[in-house]
PDB file of N, CA, C and O in Angstrom:
ATOM      1  N   MET A   1      -6.425  12.531   0.515  1.00  0.00           N
ATOM      2  CA  MET A   1      -5.292  12.329   1.382  1.00  0.00           C
ATOM      3  C   MET A   1      -4.022  12.890   0.756  1.00  0.00           C
ATOM      4  O   MET A   1      -3.133  13.340   1.477  1.00  0.00           O
ATOM      5  N   GLU A   2      -3.919  12.872  -0.554  1.00  0.00           N
ATOM      6  CA  GLU A   2      -2.718  13.433  -1.179  1.00  0.00           C
ATOM      7  C   GLU A   2      -2.590  14.916  -0.890  1.00  0.00           C
ATOM      8  O   GLU A   2      -1.480  15.416  -0.711  1.00  0.00           O
ATOM      9  N   GLN A   3      -3.709  15.631  -0.842  1.00  0.00           N
ATOM     10  CA  GLN A   3      -3.676  17.067  -0.612  1.00  0.00           C
ATOM     11  C   GLN A   3      -3.371  17.408   0.837  1.00  0.00           C
ATOM     12  O   GLN A   3      -2.718  18.415   1.108  1.00  0.00           O
ATOM     13  N   GLN A   4      -3.833  16.587   1.770  1.00  0.00           N
ATOM     14  CA  GLN A   4      -3.619  16.839   3.197  1.00  0.00           C
ATOM     15  C   GLN A   4      -3.289  15.520   3.897  1.00  0.00           C
ATOM     16  O   GLN A   4      -4.125  14.979   4.621  1.00  0.00           O
ATOM     17  N   PRO A   5      -2.078  14.998   3.687  1.00  0.00           N
ATOM     18  CA  PRO A   5      -1.745  13.663   4.191  1.00  0.00           C
ATOM     19  C   PRO A   5      -1.726  13.539   5.711  1.00  0.00           C
ATOM     20  O   PRO A   5      -1.759  12.421   6.225  1.00  0.00           O
ATOM     21  N   THR A   6      -1.674  14.634   6.439  1.00  0.00           N
ATOM     22  CA  THR A   6      -1.656  14.542   7.897  1.00  0.00           C
ATOM     23  C   THR A   6      -3.023  14.782   8.519  1.00  0.00           C
ATOM     24  O   THR A   6      -3.142  14.824   9.743  1.00  0.00           O
ATOM     25  N   ASP A   7      -4.051  14.939   7.704  1.00  0.00           N
ATOM     26  CA  ASP A   7      -5.404  15.197   8.206  1.00  0.00           C
ATOM     27  C   ASP A   7      -6.017  13.889   8.714  1.00  0.00           C
ATOM     28  O   ASP A   7      -6.448  13.049   7.924  1.00  0.00           O
ATOM     29  N   GLU A   8      -6.051  13.729  10.037  1.00  0.00           N
ATOM     30  CA  GLU A   8      -6.546  12.483  10.624  1.00  0.00           C
ATOM     31  C   GLU A   8      -8.026  12.263  10.349  1.00  0.00           C
ATOM     32  O   GLU A   8      -8.455  11.117  10.219  1.00  0.00           O
ATOM     33  N   ASN A   9      -8.819  13.324  10.258  1.00  0.00           N
ATOM     34  CA  ASN A   9     -10.246  13.173   9.958  1.00  0.00           C
ATOM     35  C   ASN A   9     -10.451  12.596   8.561  1.00  0.00           C
ATOM     36  O   ASN A   9     -11.287  11.715   8.362  1.00  0.00           O
ATOM     37  N   ARG A  10      -9.683  13.096   7.597  1.00  0.00           N
ATOM     38  CA  ARG A  10      -9.784  12.556   6.235  1.00  0.00           C
ATOM     39  C   ARG A  10      -9.341  11.102   6.192  1.00  0.00           C
ATOM     40  O   ARG A  10      -9.944  10.283   5.500  1.00  0.00           O
ATOM     41  N   ALA A  11      -8.290  10.786   6.931  1.00  0.00           N
ATOM     42  CA  ALA A  11      -7.808   9.405   6.973  1.00  0.00           C
ATOM     43  C   ALA A  11      -8.882   8.489   7.550  1.00  0.00           C
ATOM     44  O   ALA A  11      -9.095   7.387   7.044  1.00  0.00           O
ATOM     45  N   GLN A  12      -9.554   8.936   8.595  1.00  0.00           N
ATOM     46  CA  GLN A  12     -10.619   8.132   9.201  1.00  0.00           C
ATOM     47  C   GLN A  12     -11.770   7.938   8.223  1.00  0.00           C
ATOM     48  O   GLN A  12     -12.296   6.833   8.094  1.00  0.00           O
ATOM     49  N   LEU A  13     -12.163   9.005   7.533  1.00  0.00           N
ATOM     50  CA  LEU A  13     -13.243   8.891   6.543  1.00  0.00           C
ATOM     51  C   LEU A  13     -12.863   7.951   5.408  1.00  0.00           C
ATOM     52  O   LEU A  13     -13.693   7.168   4.946  1.00  0.00           O
ATOM     53  N   LEU A  14     -11.612   8.023   4.956  1.00  0.00           N
ATOM     54  CA  LEU A  14     -11.151   7.119   3.910  1.00  0.00           C
ATOM     55  C   LEU A  14     -11.185   5.678   4.401  1.00  0.00           C
ATOM     56  O   LEU A  14     -11.593   4.781   3.664  1.00  0.00           O
ATOM     57  N   SER A  15     -10.762   5.454   5.627  1.00  0.00           N
ATOM     58  CA  SER A  15     -10.780   4.114   6.201  1.00  0.00           C
ATOM     59  C   SER A  15     -12.198   3.551   6.254  1.00  0.00           C
ATOM     60  O   SER A  15     -12.426   2.388   5.921  1.00  0.00           O
ATOM     61  N   ILE A  16     -13.139   4.380   6.670  1.00  0.00           N
ATOM     62  CA  ILE A  16     -14.542   3.958   6.739  1.00  0.00           C
ATOM     63  C   ILE A  16     -15.073   3.638   5.342  1.00  0.00           C
ATOM     64  O   ILE A  16     -15.761   2.634   5.152  1.00  0.00           O
ATOM     65  N   ALA A  17     -14.756   4.485   4.373  1.00  0.00           N
ATOM     66  CA  ALA A  17     -15.222   4.263   3.002  1.00  0.00           C
ATOM     67  C   ALA A  17     -14.631   2.978   2.417  1.00  0.00           C
ATOM     68  O   ALA A  17     -15.332   2.218   1.749  1.00  0.00           O
ATOM     69  N   LEU A  18     -13.355   2.742   2.667  1.00  0.00           N
ATOM     70  CA  LEU A  18     -12.729   1.518   2.153  1.00  0.00           C
ATOM     71  C   LEU A  18     -13.326   0.281   2.816  1.00  0.00           C
ATOM     72  O   LEU A  18     -13.552  -0.728   2.149  1.00  0.00           O
ATOM     73  N   ALA A  19     -13.581   0.348   4.107  1.00  0.00           N
ATOM     74  CA  ALA A  19     -14.171  -0.790   4.809  1.00  0.00           C
ATOM     75  C   ALA A  19     -15.581  -1.081   4.303  1.00  0.00           C
ATOM     76  O   ALA A  19     -15.961  -2.239   4.130  1.00  0.00           O
ATOM     77  N   ALA A  20     -16.350  -0.023   4.068  1.00  0.00           N
ATOM     78  CA  ALA A  20     -17.714  -0.205   3.553  1.00  0.00           C
ATOM     79  C   ALA A  20     -17.692  -0.818   2.163  1.00  0.00           C
ATOM     80  O   ALA A  20     -18.472  -1.721   1.860  1.00  0.00           O
ATOM     81  N   ARG A  21     -16.796  -0.324   1.325  1.00  0.00           N
ATOM     82  CA  ARG A  21     -16.699  -0.881  -0.037  1.00  0.00           C
ATOM     83  C   ARG A  21     -16.251  -2.329   0.009  1.00  0.00           C
ATOM     84  O   ARG A  21     -16.772  -3.161  -0.734  1.00  0.00           O
ATOM     85  N   ALA A  22     -15.290  -2.644   0.872  1.00  0.00           N
ATOM     86  CA  ALA A  22     -14.807  -4.012   0.992  1.00  0.00           C
ATOM     87  C   ALA A  22     -15.903  -4.943   1.501  1.00  0.00           C
ATOM     88  O   ALA A  22     -15.978  -6.097   1.081  1.00  0.00           O
ATOM     89  N   ALA A  23     -16.753  -4.454   2.400  1.00  0.00           N
ATOM     90  CA  ALA A  23     -17.852  -5.268   2.921  1.00  0.00           C
ATOM     91  C   ALA A  23     -18.880  -5.577   1.845  1.00  0.00           C
ATOM     92  O   ALA A  23     -19.532  -6.621   1.885  1.00  0.00           O
ATOM     93  N   ALA A  24     -19.026  -4.678   0.888  1.00  0.00           N
ATOM     94  CA  ALA A  24     -20.028  -4.847  -0.160  1.00  0.00           C
ATOM     95  C   ALA A  24     -19.491  -5.536  -1.407  1.00  0.00           C
ATOM     96  O   ALA A  24     -20.277  -5.956  -2.257  1.00  0.00           O
ATOM     97  N   ASP A  25     -18.170  -5.664  -1.540  1.00  0.00           N
ATOM     98  CA  ASP A  25     -17.569  -6.172  -2.783  1.00  0.00           C
ATOM     99  C   ASP A  25     -16.382  -7.074  -2.447  1.00  0.00           C
ATOM    100  O   ASP A  25     -15.306  -6.596  -2.087  1.00  0.00           O
ATOM    101  N   ALA A  26     -16.592  -8.374  -2.569  1.00  0.00           N
ATOM    102  CA  ALA A  26     -15.547  -9.344  -2.205  1.00  0.00           C
ATOM    103  C   ALA A  26     -14.285  -9.175  -3.054  1.00  0.00           C
ATOM    104  O   ALA A  26     -13.176  -9.352  -2.550  1.00  0.00           O
ATOM    105  N   GLY A  27     -14.440  -8.841  -4.318  1.00  0.00           N
ATOM    106  CA  GLY A  27     -13.280  -8.626  -5.188  1.00  0.00           C
ATOM    107  C   GLY A  27     -12.462  -7.425  -4.728  1.00  0.00           C
ATOM    108  O   GLY A  27     -11.232  -7.467  -4.709  1.00  0.00           O
ATOM    109  N   PHE A  28     -13.157  -6.360  -4.359  1.00  0.00           N
ATOM    110  CA  PHE A  28     -12.476  -5.176  -3.844  1.00  0.00           C
ATOM    111  C   PHE A  28     -11.793  -5.501  -2.526  1.00  0.00           C
ATOM    112  O   PHE A  28     -10.669  -5.061  -2.284  1.00  0.00           O
ATOM    113  N   ALA A  29     -12.460  -6.269  -1.671  1.00  0.00           N
ATOM    114  CA  ALA A  29     -11.884  -6.642  -0.377  1.00  0.00           C
ATOM    115  C   ALA A  29     -10.587  -7.427  -0.569  1.00  0.00           C
ATOM    116  O   ALA A  29      -9.606  -7.191   0.136  1.00  0.00           O
ATOM    117  N   ALA A  30     -10.583  -8.357  -1.519  1.00  0.00           N
ATOM    118  CA  ALA A  30      -9.378  -9.150  -1.785  1.00  0.00           C
ATOM    119  C   ALA A  30      -8.253  -8.265  -2.316  1.00  0.00           C
ATOM    120  O   ALA A  30      -7.101  -8.408  -1.907  1.00  0.00           O
ATOM    121  N   ALA A  31      -8.589  -7.353  -3.226  1.00  0.00           N
ATOM    122  CA  ALA A  31      -7.575  -6.453  -3.785  1.00  0.00           C
ATOM    123  C   ALA A  31      -7.041  -5.509  -2.704  1.00  0.00           C
ATOM    124  O   ALA A  31      -5.845  -5.220  -2.667  1.00  0.00           O
ATOM    125  N   LEU A  32      -7.918  -5.036  -1.833  1.00  0.00           N
ATOM    126  CA  LEU A  32      -7.500  -4.145  -0.753  1.00  0.00           C
ATOM    127  C   LEU A  32      -6.585  -4.874   0.220  1.00  0.00           C
ATOM    128  O   LEU A  32      -5.598  -4.301   0.683  1.00  0.00           O
ATOM    129  N   GLU A  33      -6.894  -6.117   0.536  1.00  0.00           N
ATOM    130  CA  GLU A  33      -6.042  -6.901   1.434  1.00  0.00           C
ATOM    131  C   GLU A  33      -4.667  -7.148   0.813  1.00  0.00           C
ATOM    132  O   GLU A  33      -3.655  -7.080   1.511  1.00  0.00           O
ATOM    133  N   THR A  34      -4.620  -7.430  -0.477  1.00  0.00           N
ATOM    134  CA  THR A  34      -3.341  -7.618  -1.166  1.00  0.00           C
ATOM    135  C   THR A  34      -2.529  -6.331  -1.124  1.00  0.00           C
ATOM    136  O   THR A  34      -1.337  -6.358  -0.821  1.00  0.00           O
ATOM    137  N   TRP A  35      -3.166  -5.207  -1.426  1.00  0.00           N
ATOM    138  CA  TRP A  35      -2.484  -3.917  -1.378  1.00  0.00           C
ATOM    139  C   TRP A  35      -1.958  -3.637   0.030  1.00  0.00           C
ATOM    140  O   TRP A  35      -0.827  -3.179   0.196  1.00  0.00           O
ATOM    141  N   HIS A  36      -2.779  -3.912   1.037  1.00  0.00           N
ATOM    142  CA  HIS A  36      -2.392  -3.641   2.417  1.00  0.00           C
ATOM    143  C   HIS A  36      -1.193  -4.494   2.823  1.00  0.00           C
ATOM    144  O   HIS A  36      -0.275  -3.993   3.473  1.00  0.00           O
ATOM    145  N   ARG A  37      -1.187  -5.750   2.457  1.00  0.00           N
ATOM    146  CA  ARG A  37      -0.066  -6.647   2.755  1.00  0.00           C
ATOM    147  C   ARG A  37       1.220  -6.133   2.096  1.00  0.00           C
ATOM    148  O   ARG A  37       2.280  -6.127   2.721  1.00  0.00           O
ATOM    149  N   GLN A  38       1.124  -5.706   0.845  1.00  0.00           N
ATOM    150  CA  GLN A  38       2.293  -5.179   0.140  1.00  0.00           C
ATOM    151  C   GLN A  38       2.762  -3.864   0.759  1.00  0.00           C
ATOM    152  O   GLN A  38       3.966  -3.643   0.891  1.00  0.00           O
ATOM    153  N   ALA A  39       1.840  -2.994   1.138  1.00  0.00           N
ATOM    154  CA  ALA A  39       2.193  -1.701   1.729  1.00  0.00           C
ATOM    155  C   ALA A  39       2.904  -1.884   3.062  1.00  0.00           C
ATOM    156  O   ALA A  39       3.830  -1.134   3.372  1.00  0.00           O
ATOM    157  N   ARG A  40       2.489  -2.864   3.853  1.00  0.00           N
ATOM    158  CA  ARG A  40       3.141  -3.107   5.144  1.00  0.00           C
ATOM    159  C   ARG A  40       4.591  -3.534   4.962  1.00  0.00           C
ATOM    160  O   ARG A  40       5.418  -3.279   5.838  1.00  0.00           O
ATOM    161  N   GLN A  41       4.913  -4.170   3.858  1.00  0.00           N
ATOM    162  CA  GLN A  41       6.296  -4.571   3.596  1.00  0.00           C
ATOM    163  C   GLN A  41       7.156  -3.362   3.230  1.00  0.00           C
ATOM    164  O   GLN A  41       8.344  -3.324   3.549  1.00  0.00           O
ATOM    165  N   VAL A  42       6.567  -2.391   2.574  1.00  0.00           N
ATOM    166  CA  VAL A  42       7.295  -1.197   2.143  1.00  0.00           C
ATOM    167  C   VAL A  42       7.375  -0.163   3.256  1.00  0.00           C
ATOM    168  O   VAL A  42       8.430   0.434   3.473  1.00  0.00           O
ATOM    169  N   VAL A  43       6.283   0.051   3.957  1.00  0.00           N
ATOM    170  CA  VAL A  43       6.210   1.048   5.013  1.00  0.00           C
ATOM    171  C   VAL A  43       5.759   0.352   6.291  1.00  0.00           C
ATOM    172  O   VAL A  43       4.560   0.184   6.513  1.00  0.00           O
ATOM    173  N   PRO A  44       6.709  -0.055   7.138  1.00  0.00           N
ATOM    174  CA  PRO A  44       6.308  -0.740   8.362  1.00  0.00           C
ATOM    175  C   PRO A  44       5.518   0.188   9.282  1.00  0.00           C
ATOM    176  O   PRO A  44       5.642   1.410   9.197  1.00  0.00           O
ATOM    177  N   ALA A  45       4.720  -0.389  10.144  1.00  0.00           N
ATOM    178  CA  ALA A  45       3.918   0.387  11.089  1.00  0.00           C
ATOM    179  C   ALA A  45       4.833   1.249  11.943  1.00  0.00           C
ATOM    180  O   ALA A  45       5.897   0.797  12.366  1.00  0.00           O
ATOM    181  N   THR A  46       4.428   2.485  12.197  1.00  0.00           N
ATOM    182  CA  THR A  46       5.270   3.394  12.964  1.00  0.00           C
ATOM    183  C   THR A  46       5.303   3.041  14.438  1.00  0.00           C
ATOM    184  O   THR A  46       6.187   3.508  15.157  1.00  0.00           O
ATOM    185  N   ALA A  47       4.370   2.232  14.908  1.00  0.00           N
ATOM    186  CA  ALA A  47       4.342   1.891  16.327  1.00  0.00           C
ATOM    187  C   ALA A  47       5.334   0.786  16.671  1.00  0.00           C
ATOM    188  O   ALA A  47       5.543   0.493  17.848  1.00  0.00           O
ATOM    189  N   THR A  48       5.936   0.180  15.685  1.00  0.00           N
ATOM    190  CA  THR A  48       6.864  -0.912  15.948  1.00  0.00           C
ATOM    191  C   THR A  48       8.189  -0.625  15.265  1.00  0.00           C
ATOM    192  O   THR A  48       8.296   0.290  14.449  1.00  0.00           O
ATOM    193  N   GLY A  49       9.173  -1.398  15.596  1.00  0.00           N
ATOM    194  CA  GLY A  49      10.457  -1.279  14.922  1.00  0.00           C
ATOM    195  C   GLY A  49      11.395  -0.329  15.627  1.00  0.00           C
ATOM    196  O   GLY A  49      11.041   0.315  16.615  1.00  0.00           O
ATOM    197  N   SER A  50      12.581  -0.259  15.104  1.00  0.00           N
ATOM    198  CA  SER A  50      13.599   0.603  15.683  1.00  0.00           C
ATOM    199  C   SER A  50      14.634   0.907  14.618  1.00  0.00           C
ATOM    200  O   SER A  50      14.549   0.425  13.489  1.00  0.00           O
ATOM    201  N   THR A  51      15.598   1.701  14.991  1.00  0.00           N
ATOM    202  CA  THR A  51      16.716   1.968  14.097  1.00  0.00           C
ATOM    203  C   THR A  51      17.991   1.524  14.783  1.00  0.00           C
ATOM    204  O   THR A  51      18.062   1.436  16.008  1.00  0.00           O
ATOM    205  N   SER A  52      18.972   1.252  13.987  1.00  0.00           N
ATOM    206  CA  SER A  52      20.274   0.866  14.517  1.00  0.00           C
ATOM    207  C   SER A  52      21.329   1.375  13.549  1.00  0.00           C
ATOM    208  O   SER A  52      21.185   1.238  12.334  1.00  0.00           O
ATOM    209  N   THR A  53      22.378   1.955  14.085  1.00  0.00           N
ATOM    210  CA  THR A  53      23.440   2.473  13.243  1.00  0.00           C
ATOM    211  C   THR A  53      24.771   1.980  13.765  1.00  0.00           C
ATOM    212  O   THR A  53      25.044   2.043  14.964  1.00  0.00           O
ATOM    213  N   HIS A  54      25.586   1.495  12.871  1.00  0.00           N
ATOM    214  CA  HIS A  54      26.947   1.084  13.221  1.00  0.00           C
ATOM    215  C   HIS A  54      27.875   1.760  12.227  1.00  0.00           C
ATOM    216  O   HIS A  54      27.771   1.527  11.023  1.00  0.00           O
ATOM    217  N   ILE A  55      28.774   2.591  12.716  1.00  0.00           N
ATOM    218  CA  ILE A  55      29.713   3.303  11.854  1.00  0.00           C
ATOM    219  C   ILE A  55      31.108   2.906  12.292  1.00  0.00           C
ATOM    220  O   ILE A  55      31.449   2.987  13.472  1.00  0.00           O
ATOM    221  N   SER A  56      31.913   2.476  11.329  1.00  0.00           N
ATOM    222  CA  SER A  56      33.291   2.120  11.674  1.00  0.00           C
ATOM    223  C   SER A  56      34.209   2.640  10.586  1.00  0.00           C
ATOM    224  O   SER A  56      33.757   3.029   9.509  1.00  0.00           O
ATOM    225  N   GLY A  57      35.482   2.644  10.871  1.00  0.00           N
ATOM    226  CA  GLY A  57      36.446   3.111   9.882  1.00  0.00           C
ATOM    227  C   GLY A  57      36.780   4.572  10.106  1.00  0.00           C
ATOM    228  O   GLY A  57      36.569   5.117  11.189  1.00  0.00           O
ATOM    229  N   GLY A  58      37.298   5.188   9.074  1.00  0.00           N
ATOM    230  CA  GLY A  58      37.750   6.584   9.151  1.00  0.00           C
ATOM    231  C   GLY A  58      36.604   7.558   9.203  1.00  0.00           C
ATOM    232  O   GLY A  58      35.485   7.218   9.586  1.00  0.00           O
ATOM    233  N   HIS A  59      36.902   8.767   8.816  1.00  0.00           N
ATOM    234  CA  HIS A  59      35.931   9.862   8.843  1.00  0.00           C
ATOM    235  C   HIS A  59      34.731   9.517   7.981  1.00  0.00           C
ATOM    236  O   HIS A  59      34.882   9.108   6.830  1.00  0.00           O
ATOM    237  N   GLN A  60      33.547   9.682   8.535  1.00  0.00           N
ATOM    238  CA  GLN A  60      32.321   9.333   7.815  1.00  0.00           C
ATOM    239  C   GLN A  60      31.587  10.550   7.278  1.00  0.00           C
ATOM    240  O   GLN A  60      30.694  10.406   6.443  1.00  0.00           O
ATOM    241  N   GLY A  61      31.934  11.719   7.726  1.00  0.00           N
ATOM    242  CA  GLY A  61      31.177  12.902   7.311  1.00  0.00           C
ATOM    243  C   GLY A  61      29.888  12.987   8.103  1.00  0.00           C
ATOM    244  O   GLY A  61      29.816  12.485   9.225  1.00  0.00           O
ATOM    245  N   ASN A  62      28.884  13.606   7.542  1.00  0.00           N
ATOM    246  CA  ASN A  62      27.606  13.760   8.235  1.00  0.00           C
ATOM    247  C   ASN A  62      26.860  12.434   8.256  1.00  0.00           C
ATOM    248  O   ASN A  62      26.831  11.709   7.261  1.00  0.00           O
ATOM    249  N   VAL A  63      26.262  12.128   9.389  1.00  0.00           N
ATOM    250  CA  VAL A  63      25.474  10.916   9.545  1.00  0.00           C
ATOM    251  C   VAL A  63      24.189  11.280  10.264  1.00  0.00           C
ATOM    252  O   VAL A  63      24.212  11.997  11.264  1.00  0.00           O
ATOM    253  N   VAL A  64      23.074  10.787   9.759  1.00  0.00           N
ATOM    254  CA  VAL A  64      21.787  11.000  10.403  1.00  0.00           C
ATOM    255  C   VAL A  64      21.121   9.639  10.541  1.00  0.00           C
ATOM    256  O   VAL A  64      21.032   8.877   9.579  1.00  0.00           O
ATOM    257  N   THR A  65      20.663   9.349  11.733  1.00  0.00           N
ATOM    258  CA  THR A  65      19.874   8.147  11.968  1.00  0.00           C
ATOM    259  C   THR A  65      18.527   8.591  12.499  1.00  0.00           C
ATOM    260  O   THR A  65      18.449   9.358  13.459  1.00  0.00           O
ATOM    261  N   THR A  66      17.482   8.115  11.881  1.00  0.00           N
ATOM    262  CA  THR A  66      16.145   8.499  12.311  1.00  0.00           C
ATOM    263  C   THR A  66      15.187   7.372  12.026  1.00  0.00           C
ATOM    264  O   THR A  66      15.494   6.465  11.252  1.00  0.00           O
ATOM    265  N   ARG A  67      14.043   7.424  12.639  1.00  0.00           N
ATOM    266  CA  ARG A  67      13.000   6.450  12.367  1.00  0.00           C
ATOM    267  C   ARG A  67      11.788   7.197  11.855  1.00  0.00           C
ATOM    268  O   ARG A  67      11.606   7.288  10.641  1.00  0.00           O
ATOM    269  N   ASP A  68      10.975   7.722  12.701  1.00  0.00           N
ATOM    270  CA  ASP A  68       9.789   8.440  12.258  1.00  0.00           C
ATOM    271  C   ASP A  68      10.073   9.934  12.246  1.00  0.00           C
ATOM    272  O   ASP A  68      10.516  10.497  13.247  1.00  0.00           O
ATOM    273  N   VAL A  69       9.818  10.565  11.123  1.00  0.00           N
ATOM    274  CA  VAL A  69      10.004  12.003  11.011  1.00  0.00           C
ATOM    275  C   VAL A  69       8.675  12.598  10.586  1.00  0.00           C
ATOM    276  O   VAL A  69       8.104  12.205   9.568  1.00  0.00           O
ATOM    277  N   PHE A  70       8.195  13.530  11.357  1.00  0.00           N
ATOM    278  CA  PHE A  70       6.964  14.230  11.024  1.00  0.00           C
ATOM    279  C   PHE A  70       7.331  15.687  10.830  1.00  0.00           C
ATOM    280  O   PHE A  70       7.608  16.396  11.797  1.00  0.00           O
ATOM    281  N   GLY A  71       7.336  16.132   9.593  1.00  0.00           N
ATOM    282  CA  GLY A  71       7.768  17.485   9.286  1.00  0.00           C
ATOM    283  C   GLY A  71       8.974  17.425   8.378  1.00  0.00           C
ATOM    284  O   GLY A  71       9.369  16.348   7.931  1.00  0.00           O
ATOM    285  N   GLY A  72       9.552  18.554   8.108  1.00  0.00           N
ATOM    286  CA  GLY A  72      10.647  18.622   7.156  1.00  0.00           C
ATOM    287  C   GLY A  72      12.005  18.407   7.790  1.00  0.00           C
ATOM    288  O   GLY A  72      12.187  18.564   8.997  1.00  0.00           O
ATOM    289  N   MET A  73      12.936  18.049   6.954  1.00  0.00           N
ATOM    290  CA  MET A  73      14.342  17.965   7.339  1.00  0.00           C
ATOM    291  C   MET A  73      15.119  18.684   6.247  1.00  0.00           C
ATOM    292  O   MET A  73      14.819  18.528   5.064  1.00  0.00           O
ATOM    293  N   ASN A  74      16.111  19.466   6.636  1.00  0.00           N
ATOM    294  CA  ASN A  74      16.881  20.220   5.665  1.00  0.00           C
ATOM    295  C   ASN A  74      18.355  19.944   5.909  1.00  0.00           C
ATOM    296  O   ASN A  74      18.849  20.110   7.024  1.00  0.00           O
ATOM    297  N   PHE A  75      19.048  19.527   4.872  1.00  0.00           N
ATOM    298  CA  PHE A  75      20.473  19.255   4.957  1.00  0.00           C
ATOM    299  C   PHE A  75      21.180  20.166   3.970  1.00  0.00           C
ATOM    300  O   PHE A  75      21.628  19.730   2.910  1.00  0.00           O
ATOM    301  N   GLY A  76      21.271  21.416   4.330  1.00  0.00           N
ATOM    302  CA  GLY A  76      21.891  22.401   3.464  1.00  0.00           C
ATOM    303  C   GLY A  76      22.847  23.255   4.258  1.00  0.00           C
ATOM    304  O   GLY A  76      23.332  22.856   5.316  1.00  0.00           O
ATOM    305  N   GLN A  77      23.108  24.415   3.746  1.00  0.00           N
ATOM    306  CA  GLN A  77      23.979  25.353   4.431  1.00  0.00           C
ATOM    307  C   GLN A  77      23.304  25.822   5.710  1.00  0.00           C
ATOM    308  O   GLN A  77      22.089  26.022   5.725  1.00  0.00           O
ATOM    309  N   PRO A  78      24.066  26.000   6.785  1.00  0.00           N
ATOM    310  CA  PRO A  78      23.456  26.506   8.012  1.00  0.00           C
ATOM    311  C   PRO A  78      22.938  27.922   7.797  1.00  0.00           C
ATOM    312  O   PRO A  78      23.447  28.672   6.964  1.00  0.00           O
ATOM    313  N   ALA A  79      21.934  28.259   8.556  1.00  0.00           N
ATOM    314  CA  ALA A  79      21.355  29.599   8.455  1.00  0.00           C
ATOM    315  C   ALA A  79      22.370  30.632   8.916  1.00  0.00           C
ATOM    316  O   ALA A  79      23.194  30.360   9.788  1.00  0.00           O
ATOM    317  N   SER A  80      22.306  31.810   8.330  1.00  0.00           N
ATOM    318  CA  SER A  80      23.164  32.906   8.757  1.00  0.00           C
ATOM    319  C   SER A  80      22.755  33.340  10.149  1.00  0.00           C
ATOM    320  O   SER A  80      21.573  33.299  10.490  1.00  0.00           O
ATOM    321  N   PRO A  81      23.723  33.757  10.962  1.00  0.00           N
ATOM    322  CA  PRO A  81      23.353  34.236  12.293  1.00  0.00           C
ATOM    323  C   PRO A  81      22.482  35.476  12.179  1.00  0.00           C
ATOM    324  O   PRO A  81      22.617  36.243  11.226  1.00  0.00           O
ATOM    325  N   PRO A  82      21.584  35.682  13.148  1.00  0.00           N
ATOM    326  CA  PRO A  82      20.722  36.856  13.063  1.00  0.00           C
ATOM    327  C   PRO A  82      21.543  38.141  13.139  1.00  0.00           C
ATOM    328  O   PRO A  82      22.578  38.205  13.803  1.00  0.00           O
ATOM    329  N   VAL A  83      21.057  39.141  12.451  1.00  0.00           N
ATOM    330  CA  VAL A  83      21.723  40.449  12.472  1.00  0.00           C
ATOM    331  C   VAL A  83      21.392  41.122  13.791  1.00  0.00           C
ATOM    332  O   VAL A  83      20.228  41.238  14.173  1.00  0.00           O
ATOM    333  N   GLN A  84      22.423  41.560  14.472  1.00  0.00           N
ATOM    334  CA  GLN A  84      22.248  42.256  15.752  1.00  0.00           C
ATOM    335  C   GLN A  84      21.833  43.702  15.486  1.00  0.00           C
ATOM    336  O   GLN A  84      22.234  44.296  14.485  1.00  0.00           O
ATOM    337  N   PRO A  85      21.038  44.255  16.378  1.00  0.00           N
ATOM    338  CA  PRO A  85      20.653  45.666  16.191  1.00  0.00           C
ATOM    339  C   PRO A  85      21.896  46.547  16.072  1.00  0.00           C
ATOM    340  O   PRO A  85      22.849  46.402  16.838  1.00  0.00           O
ATOM    341  N   GLY A  86      21.873  47.445  15.120  1.00  0.00           N
ATOM    342  CA  GLY A  86      22.982  48.364  14.904  1.00  0.00           C
ATOM    343  C   GLY A  86      24.023  47.825  13.944  1.00  0.00           C
ATOM    344  O   GLY A  86      24.935  48.560  13.565  1.00  0.00           O
ATOM    345  N   GLN A  87      23.918  46.532  13.526  1.00  0.00           N
ATOM    346  CA  GLN A  87      24.872  45.971  12.566  1.00  0.00           C
ATOM    347  C   GLN A  87      24.291  46.089  11.167  1.00  0.00           C
ATOM    348  O   GLN A  87      23.082  45.941  10.987  1.00  0.00           O
ATOM    349  N   PRO A  88      25.121  46.349  10.185  1.00  0.00           N
ATOM    350  CA  PRO A  88      24.602  46.401   8.803  1.00  0.00           C
ATOM    351  C   PRO A  88      24.305  44.993   8.311  1.00  0.00           C
ATOM    352  O   PRO A  88      24.983  44.037   8.689  1.00  0.00           O
ATOM    353  N   ASN A  89      23.282  44.873   7.460  1.00  0.00           N
ATOM    354  CA  ASN A  89      22.988  43.580   6.817  1.00  0.00           C
ATOM    355  C   ASN A  89      24.049  43.304   5.772  1.00  0.00           C
ATOM    356  O   ASN A  89      24.444  44.216   5.045  1.00  0.00           O
ATOM    357  N   SER A  90      24.521  42.069   5.677  1.00  0.00           N
ATOM    358  CA  SER A  90      25.529  41.766   4.665  1.00  0.00           C
ATOM    359  C   SER A  90      24.943  40.951   3.557  1.00  0.00           C
ATOM    360  O   SER A  90      25.647  40.599   2.610  1.00  0.00           O
TER     361      SER A  90
END
């Protein structure tokens, strides 16, 4: 999963393997349940929850409010405008 974290097939296979191991090993099942409970506190389920932003006072500068992001986000210099045909590259 570390190599391909968005691969749903790998995630499903991992889920099946963990469930099988937990069914065969009570100690592993208890440790897995503890890990799962702790993980839910750190990373809430994406199907629930919301975001809320309250900004007050003077100039705040750039502000981004988001909940689930799938893919990259870039907060850098804006891209240069495309070079029009017949214009020299600068």
